[in-house]
C-alpha positions in Angstrom: 0.0 0.0 0.0 1.2 3.5 -0.8 1.7 5.9 2.1 1.6 9.6 1.6 2.2 12.5 4.1 -0.6 14.9 4.3 -0.9 17.6 7.0 -4.1 17.6 9.0 -6.3 20.7 8.7 -6.3 23.0 11.8 -9.4 24.9 12.7 -9.1 28.7 13.0 -8.8 29.9 16.5 -11.1 32.7 17.7 -9.7 36.0 19.0 -8.5 35.7 22.6 -10.9 38.3 24.0 -11.6 36.3 27.1 -7.9 35.9 27.8 -7.4 39.6 27.6 -10.3 40.1 29.9 -9.1 37.8 32.6 -5.5 39.0 32.4 -6.8 42.6 32.7 -8.9 41.7 35.7 -5.9 40.1 37.5 -3.6 43.1 36.8 -6.4 45.5 37.8 -6.9 43.8 41.2 -3.2 43.8 41.8 -3.1 47.5 41.2 -6.2 48.2 43.3 -4.7 46.2 46.1 -1.4 48.1 45.9 -3.1 51.6 45.8 -5.7 51.0 48.5 -3.2 49.1 50.6 -0.6 51.9 50.4 -3.3 54.4 51.6 -4.9 52.5 54.4 -2.2 50.1 55.7 -1.1 51.2 59.2 2.1 53.1 59.2 5.3 52.1 61.0 5.3 54.2 64.2 8.7 54.4 65.8 11.0 56.6 68.0 10.3 58.9 70.9 8.6 61.4 68.6 6.3 58.6 67.2 7.3 59.2 63.7 4.9 57.7 61.1 6.6 55.9 58.2 4.3 54.8 55.4 6.0 51.4 55.0 3.2 50.0 52.8 3.4 52.8 50.3 7.2 52.7 50.2 7.7 49.0 49.6 4.3 47.6 48.5 4.7 48.6 44.8 7.8 46.3 44.5 5.6 43.3 45.3 2.9 44.5 43.0 5.3 44.8 40.1 6.7 41.3 40.7 3.1 39.9 40.7 2.2 41.8 37.5 5.3 40.5 35.8 4.4 36.9 36.7 0.9 37.3 35.4 2.0 38.9 32.1 4.6 36.3 31.5 2.2 33.3 31.7 -0.6 35.3 30.0 1.6 36.1 27.0 2.6 32.4 26.8 -1.1 31.3 26.7 -2.0 34.0 24.1 0.9 33.1 21.8 0.0 29.4 22.1 -3.6 30.2 21.1 -5.2 28.8 24.2 -8.9 29.4 24.0 -10.2 27.2 26.8 -11.9 29.5 29.3 -11.1 27.3 32.4 -7.4 28.2 32.7 -8.0 31.8 32.0 -10.8 32.0 34.6 -8.5 30.3 37.1 -5.7 32.8 36.3 -7.9 35.9 36.4 -10.1 35.1 39.4 -7.4 33.3 41.3 -4.9 36.2 41.1 -7.7 38.7 41.9 -8.7 36.7 45.0 -5.1 36.5 46.2 -4.4 40.2 46.0 -7.8 41.3 47.4 -7.0 39.0 50.4 -3.5 40.6 50.6 -5.2 44.1 50.7 -7.6 43.2 53.5 -5.0 41.5 55.6 -2.6 44.4 55.3 -5.3 46.9 56.3 -7.2 45.1 59.0 -4.6 42.7 60.6 -3.3 43.8 64.0 0.0 45.5 64.2 2.9 44.3 66.3 3.5 46.6 69.3 6.9 46.5 71.0 9.0 48.6 73.3 8.1 51.2 75.9 7.6 54.1 73.4 5.9 51.9 71.9 6.9 51.0 68.4 4.0 49.8 66.1 5.1 47.6 63.3 2.7 46.4 60.6 4.2 43.0 60.3 1.2 41.4 58.6 1.3 43.9 55.8 4.7 42.9 54.7 4.1 39.2 55.2 0.8 39.3 53.3 2.5 40.9 50.3 5.3 38.3 50.3 2.7 35.6 50.6 0.7 37.2 47.7 3.8 37.0 45.4 4.5 33.4 46.4 0.9 32.3 45.8 0.7 34.2 42.5 3.9 32.4 41.3 2.5 29.0 42.3 -0.9 29.7 40.6 0.8 31.0 37.4 3.1 28.0 37.2 0.2 25.6 37.7 -1.9 27.3 35.0 1.1 27.4 32.6 2.2 23.8 33.0 -1.2 22.1 33.5 -3.1 24.0 30.8 -1.2 26.3 28.5 1.8 24.0 27.7 -0.5 20.9 27.3 -2.9 22.7 25.0 -0.1 24.4 22.9 1.4 21.0 22.4 -1.9 19.5 21.4 -2.6 22.3 19.0 0.6 21.8 17.1 -0.4 18.5 15.4 2.4 17.1 13.1 1.5 15.8 9.7 0.5 12.2 9.8 0.7 9.7 7.0 -2.5 8.6 5.3 -2.8 5.2 3.8 -3.7 5.0 0.2 -6.7 2.7 -0.3 -5.6 1.7 -3.8 -3.4 -1.4 -3.8 0.2 -0.9 -5.0 2.1 -2.9 -7.7 3.5 -5.3 -5.1 0.1 -6.2 -3.8 -1.3 -6.7 -7.3 1.6 -9.0 -8.3 1.1 -11.2 -5.3 -2.6 -11.4 -5.8 -2.2 -12.2 -9.5 0.1 -15.1 -8.6 -2.5 -16.4 -6.2 -5.2 -16.1 -8.8 -3.0 -17.9 -11.4 -2.5 -20.8 -8.9 -6.2 -21.0 -8.3 -6.8 -21.0 -12.1 -4.2 -23.7 -12.8 -5.7 -25.9 -10.1 -9.2 -25.5 -11.6 -10.7 -23.6 -8.7 -11.8 -20.6 -10.8 -12.7 -20.6 -14.5 -11.0 -18.7 -17.3 -13.7 -16.0 -17.3 -13.4 -15.5 -13.5 -9.6 -15.3 -13.7 -9.7 -12.8 -16.6 -12.2 -10.6 -14.8 -10.2 -10.5 -11.5 -7.0 -9.9 -13.4 -8.5 -7.0 -15.3 -9.9 -5.5 -12.1 -6.6 -5.6 -10.3 -4.7 -4.2 -13.2 -7.1 -1.3 -13.5 -6.3 -0.2 -9.9 -2.6 0.3 -10.5 
């Protein structure tokens, strides 16, 4: 049988509008968390003069930029791979949004650590929540990328597969003709049947 290589047809992928929507929602929540958190997170109060240092505003943007970079990296990978399944995009968008909204609430409402006789008020949970937000964002992005984006991109790039030609080749016809000749010589099939089969096989070459 003849084997010929023919590429499989790939269906056109729709525009990744939902991907942009979920990516934008994730980045927007990170920005909102950073802005609101920098305004309402308790200040670091230290010294005999009780100096107020806006620690959240000074350092919070660093963690926000790291999280945005993580989201953009995995989102660009998914968009370039043409991933159109809504499940991983929903997990990315809503998951990252939930993480950073939680970071914002913890930074604002968690109790501060009071130490010393002055006393010094340290918003420990604000810093820890931002670090935890970056770690959880990295874990979520890695999960979405490896479990969904990489798998679907590999499935989308289907290599060309060989297709089997249904018409018999010359070797098959030769073997079949020999078998027919043996049947004809032994008297199993008549001259007319042998000629009809031979003509049929030769017409397929």
